[in-house]
Short mmCIF file of the C-alpha atoms (twelve columns), coordinates in Angstrom:
data_MODEL
# 
_entry.id   MODEL 
# 
loop_
_atom_site.group_PDB 
_atom_site.id 
_atom_site.type_symbol 
_atom_site.label_atom_id 
_atom_site.label_alt_id 
_atom_site.label_comp_id 
_atom_site.label_asym_id 
_atom_site.label_seq_id 
_atom_site.Cartn_x 
_atom_site.Cartn_y 
_atom_site.Cartn_z 
_atom_site.pdbx_PDB_model_num 
ATOM 1   C CA . MET A 1   29.157 39.204  47.895 1 
ATOM 2   C CA . ILE A 2   31.780 40.836  50.069 1 
ATOM 3   C CA . PRO A 3   35.238 40.553  48.528 1 
ATOM 4   C CA . ALA A 4   36.780 39.018  51.711 1 
ATOM 5   C CA . LEU A 5   34.136 36.261  51.758 1 
ATOM 6   C CA . GLU A 6   34.806 35.555  48.085 1 
ATOM 7   C CA . SER A 7   38.441 35.084  48.855 1 
ATOM 8   C CA . MET A 8   37.508 32.709  51.732 1 
ATOM 9   C CA . ARG A 9   35.218 30.747  49.520 1 
ATOM 10  C CA . ASP A 10  37.845 30.403  46.861 1 
ATOM 11  C CA . SER A 11  40.412 28.823  49.273 1 
ATOM 12  C CA . ALA A 12  37.699 26.290  50.483 1 
ATOM 13  C CA . ALA A 13  39.541 23.449  48.684 1 
ATOM 14  C CA . GLU A 14  41.851 23.117  51.630 1 
ATOM 15  C CA . SER A 15  39.277 22.665  54.302 1 
ATOM 16  C CA . PRO A 16  38.267 19.087  55.104 1 
ATOM 17  C CA . THR A 17  34.773 20.163  56.024 1 
ATOM 18  C CA . ALA A 18  34.352 22.014  52.730 1 
ATOM 19  C CA . LYS A 19  35.645 19.020  50.752 1 
ATOM 20  C CA . GLN A 20  33.145 16.878  52.525 1 
ATOM 21  C CA . ASN A 21  30.365 19.347  51.627 1 
ATOM 22  C CA . VAL A 22  31.426 19.546  48.056 1 
ATOM 23  C CA . VAL A 23  31.436 15.734  47.743 1 
ATOM 24  C CA . LEU A 24  28.061 15.564  49.453 1 
ATOM 25  C CA . ALA A 25  26.504 18.172  47.205 1 
ATOM 26  C CA . ILE A 26  27.872 16.313  44.056 1 
ATOM 27  C CA . VAL A 27  26.951 12.760  45.218 1 
ATOM 28  C CA . VAL A 28  23.507 13.813  46.451 1 
ATOM 29  C CA . GLY A 29  22.719 15.661  43.204 1 
ATOM 30  C CA . ALA A 30  24.103 12.949  41.013 1 
ATOM 31  C CA . PHE A 31  22.308 10.067  43.015 1 
ATOM 32  C CA . VAL A 32  18.937 11.759  43.174 1 
ATOM 33  C CA . GLY A 33  19.046 13.091  39.571 1 
ATOM 34  C CA . GLY A 34  20.630 9.941   38.262 1 
ATOM 35  C CA . THR A 35  18.110 7.671   40.079 1 
ATOM 36  C CA . VAL A 36  15.001 9.595   38.917 1 
ATOM 37  C CA . ASN A 37  16.461 9.901   35.352 1 
ATOM 38  C CA . ILE A 38  17.159 6.244   34.936 1 
ATOM 39  C CA . LEU A 39  13.866 5.199   36.588 1 
ATOM 40  C CA . TRP A 40  11.946 7.636   34.323 1 
ATOM 41  C CA . VAL A 41  13.636 6.377   31.161 1 
ATOM 42  C CA . CYS A 42  13.362 2.569   32.172 1 
ATOM 43  C CA . ILE A 43  9.613  3.041   32.863 1 
ATOM 44  C CA . GLN A 44  9.158  4.820   29.539 1 
ATOM 45  C CA . GLU A 45  11.512 2.695   27.225 1 
ATOM 46  C CA . GLY A 46  12.122 -0.608  29.134 1 
ATOM 47  C CA . TRP A 47  14.444 -2.066  31.673 1 
ATOM 48  C CA . ASP A 48  17.132 -2.750  29.183 1 
ATOM 49  C CA . ILE A 49  18.340 0.920   28.953 1 
ATOM 50  C CA . PRO A 50  21.506 0.205   30.895 1 
ATOM 51  C CA . LEU A 51  22.459 -2.129  28.149 1 
ATOM 52  C CA . TYR A 52  22.227 0.616   25.686 1 
ATOM 53  C CA . ILE A 53  24.343 2.848   27.941 1 
ATOM 54  C CA . ALA A 54  26.998 0.138   28.161 1 
ATOM 55  C CA . ALA A 55  26.809 -0.130  24.307 1 
ATOM 56  C CA . GLY A 56  27.983 3.475   24.206 1 
ATOM 57  C CA . LEU A 57  31.290 2.224   25.593 1 
ATOM 58  C CA . LEU A 58  31.423 -1.432  24.248 1 
ATOM 59  C CA . GLY A 59  29.585 -1.068  20.931 1 
ATOM 60  C CA . ARG A 60  26.366 -2.530  19.533 1 
ATOM 61  C CA . ARG A 61  27.122 -6.059  20.767 1 
ATOM 62  C CA . ALA A 62  26.509 -4.940  24.404 1 
ATOM 63  C CA . ILE A 63  22.828 -4.530  23.678 1 
ATOM 64  C CA . HIS A 64  22.553 -8.343  23.889 1 
ATOM 65  C CA . GLY A 65  24.677 -8.550  27.014 1 
ATOM 66  C CA . GLY A 66  23.933 -10.110 30.322 1 
ATOM 67  C CA . ALA A 67  23.613 -8.969  33.932 1 
ATOM 68  C CA . GLY A 68  27.293 -7.840  34.048 1 
ATOM 69  C CA . THR A 69  26.764 -5.566  30.998 1 
ATOM 70  C CA . TRP A 70  23.514 -4.261  32.580 1 
ATOM 71  C CA . VAL A 71  25.307 -3.451  35.813 1 
ATOM 72  C CA . LEU A 72  28.198 -1.722  33.736 1 
ATOM 73  C CA . GLY A 73  25.634 0.446   31.949 1 
ATOM 74  C CA . LEU A 74  24.046 1.411   35.406 1 
ATOM 75  C CA . GLY A 75  27.490 2.280   36.670 1 
ATOM 76  C CA . LEU A 76  28.299 4.363   33.673 1 
ATOM 77  C CA . HIS A 77  25.054 6.098   33.991 1 
ATOM 78  C CA . PHE A 78  25.853 7.144   37.548 1 
ATOM 79  C CA . PHE A 79  29.539 8.119   36.602 1 
ATOM 80  C CA . ILE A 80  28.127 10.415  33.908 1 
ATOM 81  C CA . ALA A 81  25.548 11.873  36.425 1 
ATOM 82  C CA . CYS A 82  28.473 12.549  38.910 1 
ATOM 83  C CA . THR A 83  30.481 14.193  36.160 1 
ATOM 84  C CA . TRP A 84  27.544 16.472  35.196 1 
ATOM 85  C CA . ALA A 85  26.932 17.222  38.914 1 
ATOM 86  C CA . THR A 86  30.668 18.156  39.321 1 
ATOM 87  C CA . VAL A 87  30.378 20.354  36.253 1 
ATOM 88  C CA . TYR A 88  27.372 22.201  37.775 1 
ATOM 89  C CA . TYR A 89  29.172 22.525  41.156 1 
ATOM 90  C CA . LEU A 90  32.271 24.039  39.558 1 
ATOM 91  C CA . ALA A 91  30.236 26.361  37.491 1 
ATOM 92  C CA . SER A 92  28.372 27.528  40.509 1 
ATOM 93  C CA . ARG A 93  31.672 28.602  42.146 1 
ATOM 94  C CA . LYS A 94  32.377 30.998  39.278 1 
ATOM 95  C CA . LEU A 95  28.689 31.868  38.584 1 
ATOM 96  C CA . PRO A 96  27.154 32.395  41.941 1 
ATOM 97  C CA . PHE A 97  23.568 32.897  40.449 1 
ATOM 98  C CA . LEU A 98  23.512 29.245  39.888 1 
ATOM 99  C CA . THR A 99  23.087 28.794  43.512 1 
ATOM 100 C CA . GLU A 100 21.131 31.862  44.265 1 
ATOM 101 C CA . TYR A 101 18.478 30.835  41.638 1 
ATOM 102 C CA . PRO A 102 18.544 27.006  41.557 1 
ATOM 103 C CA . LEU A 103 15.220 26.777  39.773 1 
ATOM 104 C CA . ILE A 104 16.422 28.792  36.770 1 
ATOM 105 C CA . GLY A 105 19.950 27.387  36.955 1 
ATOM 106 C CA . GLY A 106 18.757 23.772  37.178 1 
ATOM 107 C CA . LEU A 107 16.189 24.076  34.283 1 
ATOM 108 C CA . ASN A 108 18.878 25.594  32.067 1 
ATOM 109 C CA . PHE A 109 21.462 23.081  33.131 1 
ATOM 110 C CA . GLY A 110 19.067 20.254  32.281 1 
ATOM 111 C CA . VAL A 111 18.752 21.716  28.716 1 
ATOM 112 C CA . TRP A 112 22.515 21.809  28.200 1 
ATOM 113 C CA . VAL A 113 23.052 18.437  29.514 1 
ATOM 114 C CA . GLN A 114 20.450 16.988  27.106 1 
ATOM 115 C CA . LEU A 115 21.772 18.983  24.112 1 
ATOM 116 C CA . PHE A 116 25.366 17.954  24.884 1 
ATOM 117 C CA . MET A 117 24.454 14.243  25.269 1 
ATOM 118 C CA . LEU A 118 22.475 14.183  22.034 1 
ATOM 119 C CA . LEU A 119 24.761 16.259  19.899 1 
ATOM 120 C CA . VAL A 120 28.192 15.282  21.148 1 
ATOM 121 C CA . VAL A 121 28.255 12.164  23.311 1 
ATOM 122 C CA . LEU A 122 25.644 10.007  21.444 1 
ATOM 123 C CA . PRO A 123 27.140 10.473  17.982 1 
ATOM 124 C CA . HIS A 124 30.717 9.786   19.251 1 
ATOM 125 C CA . SER A 125 29.759 6.758   21.440 1 
ATOM 126 C CA . GLY A 126 30.022 3.088   20.381 1 
ATOM 127 C CA . LEU A 127 26.430 3.222   19.145 1 
ATOM 128 C CA . HIS A 128 27.254 6.109   16.692 1 
ATOM 129 C CA . GLY A 129 23.614 7.002   17.015 1 
ATOM 130 C CA . THR A 130 21.515 10.091  16.700 1 
ATOM 131 C CA . GLU A 131 18.356 10.869  18.379 1 
ATOM 132 C CA . PRO A 132 16.012 13.914  17.623 1 
ATOM 133 C CA . ILE A 133 15.908 16.773  20.033 1 
ATOM 134 C CA . THR A 134 12.385 16.989  21.452 1 
ATOM 135 C CA . LEU A 135 10.696 19.360  23.863 1 
ATOM 136 C CA . TYR A 136 9.623  16.267  25.910 1 
ATOM 137 C CA . GLY A 137 13.285 15.027  26.163 1 
ATOM 138 C CA . LEU A 138 14.393 18.505  27.176 1 
ATOM 139 C CA . ALA A 139 11.641 18.853  29.746 1 
ATOM 140 C CA . VAL A 140 12.429 15.507  31.250 1 
ATOM 141 C CA . LYS A 141 16.198 16.303  31.655 1 
ATOM 142 C CA . MET A 142 15.312 19.677  33.081 1 
ATOM 143 C CA . LEU A 143 12.936 18.389  35.753 1 
ATOM 144 C CA . VAL A 144 14.371 15.007  36.690 1 
ATOM 145 C CA . PHE A 145 18.125 15.894  36.447 1 
ATOM 146 C CA . GLY A 146 18.767 19.559  36.308 1 
ATOM 147 C CA . LEU A 147 16.772 20.449  39.296 1 
ATOM 148 C CA . PRO A 148 17.940 17.825  41.702 1 
ATOM 149 C CA . VAL A 149 21.598 18.726  40.947 1 
ATOM 150 C CA . ALA A 150 20.981 22.495  41.267 1 
ATOM 151 C CA . TYR A 151 19.088 22.105  44.446 1 
ATOM 152 C CA . SER A 152 21.632 19.651  46.015 1 
ATOM 153 C CA . VAL A 153 24.458 22.208  45.280 1 
ATOM 154 C CA . ARG A 154 22.239 25.000  46.726 1 
ATOM 155 C CA . LEU A 155 21.111 23.141  49.829 1 
ATOM 156 C CA . CYS A 156 24.434 21.416  50.897 1 
ATOM 157 C CA . PRO A 157 26.055 24.009  53.017 1 
ATOM 158 C CA . SER A 158 29.511 25.046  52.070 1 
ATOM 159 C CA . ALA A 159 32.410 26.002  54.442 1 
ATOM 160 C CA . SER A 160 35.249 28.110  53.528 1 
ATOM 161 C CA . PHE A 161 38.204 29.514  55.318 1 
ATOM 162 C CA . SER A 162 41.409 31.707  55.151 1 
ATOM 163 C CA . THR A 163 44.369 31.762  57.390 1 
ATOM 164 C CA . SER A 164 45.704 34.872  59.024 1 
ATOM 165 C CA . GLY A 165 48.702 34.389  61.263 1 
ATOM 166 C CA . SER A 166 47.895 31.726  63.871 1 
ATOM 167 C CA . VAL A 167 44.091 32.098  63.528 1 
ATOM 168 C CA . LEU A 168 42.015 29.966  61.229 1 
ATOM 169 C CA . LYS A 169 38.785 31.716  60.198 1 
ATOM 170 C CA . PHE A 170 35.689 29.827  59.150 1 
ATOM 171 C CA . CYS A 171 32.739 31.367  57.421 1 
ATOM 172 C CA . VAL A 172 29.937 28.819  57.223 1 
ATOM 173 C CA . ASN A 173 27.009 29.288  54.872 1 
ATOM 174 C CA . THR A 174 23.944 27.520  56.030 1 
ATOM 175 C CA . GLN A 175 20.295 27.367  55.054 1 
ATOM 176 C CA . THR A 176 17.597 28.601  57.306 1 
ATOM 177 C CA . SER A 177 13.871 28.205  56.762 1 
ATOM 178 C CA . ALA A 178 12.158 31.433  57.118 1 
ATOM 179 C CA . SER A 179 8.370  31.919  56.310 1 
ATOM 180 C CA . GLY A 180 8.597  30.588  52.762 1 
ATOM 181 C CA . PRO A 181 11.675 29.516  50.501 1 
ATOM 182 C CA . LEU A 182 14.995 28.809  51.973 1 
ATOM 183 C CA . GLU A 183 17.101 31.825  52.411 1 
ATOM 184 C CA . LYS A 184 20.955 31.896  52.481 1 
ATOM 185 C CA . THR A 185 22.366 33.419  55.562 1 
ATOM 186 C CA . ASN A 186 25.910 33.642  57.182 1 
ATOM 187 C CA . ALA A 187 25.848 31.654  60.316 1 
ATOM 188 C CA . GLY A 188 28.904 33.600  61.676 1 
ATOM 189 C CA . ILE A 189 32.696 33.699  61.669 1 
ATOM 190 C CA . PHE A 190 34.327 31.158  63.960 1 
ATOM 191 C CA . ARG A 191 37.906 31.547  65.094 1 
ATOM 192 C CA . VAL A 192 39.953 28.467  65.953 1 
ATOM 193 C CA . LEU A 193 43.463 28.760  67.250 1 
ATOM 194 C CA . VAL A 194 46.031 26.729  65.218 1 
ATOM 195 C CA . ARG A 195 49.056 25.592  67.038 1 
ATOM 196 C CA . PRO A 196 52.338 25.953  65.144 1 
# 
């Protein structure tokens, strides 16, 4: 990547458009990945899984909770999904190959999410539980969570800018469909006069 574009990308936090795109990438990835993940687990294990998620915060008594506890568990699940999507987004700003190769990045990310959840979060939760690491569990997390997050970060366009005198320069990265996979192209540099 061209150094000037890197510095413009790094200052993207100041742009309202860039902030909206960041939030969009995180929310879309978390919603799609979180929804597919919770549906997959509920279909496999039963529809009381959100109660077990709530029990991670409230303790074992939450397993016998009612609708409020179930909704709390579902909310916690999506909060965790948003947190992980944010981690992937932030990592992709420092490691550009995560957006250049979302298939590889997403699959690896799913593995790390599963390992962290099983080895760190679950033992320290209110359940104080352990669960074995299985290839099936890793594969599910890779496919139903890692890939949606990686592709949402890749496909949501990001805008970045830098200021120079009275001119505000935007460099917008967009996705265009060529014959085959999506390719990243620079749409161009737009100059917008800023009034002092």
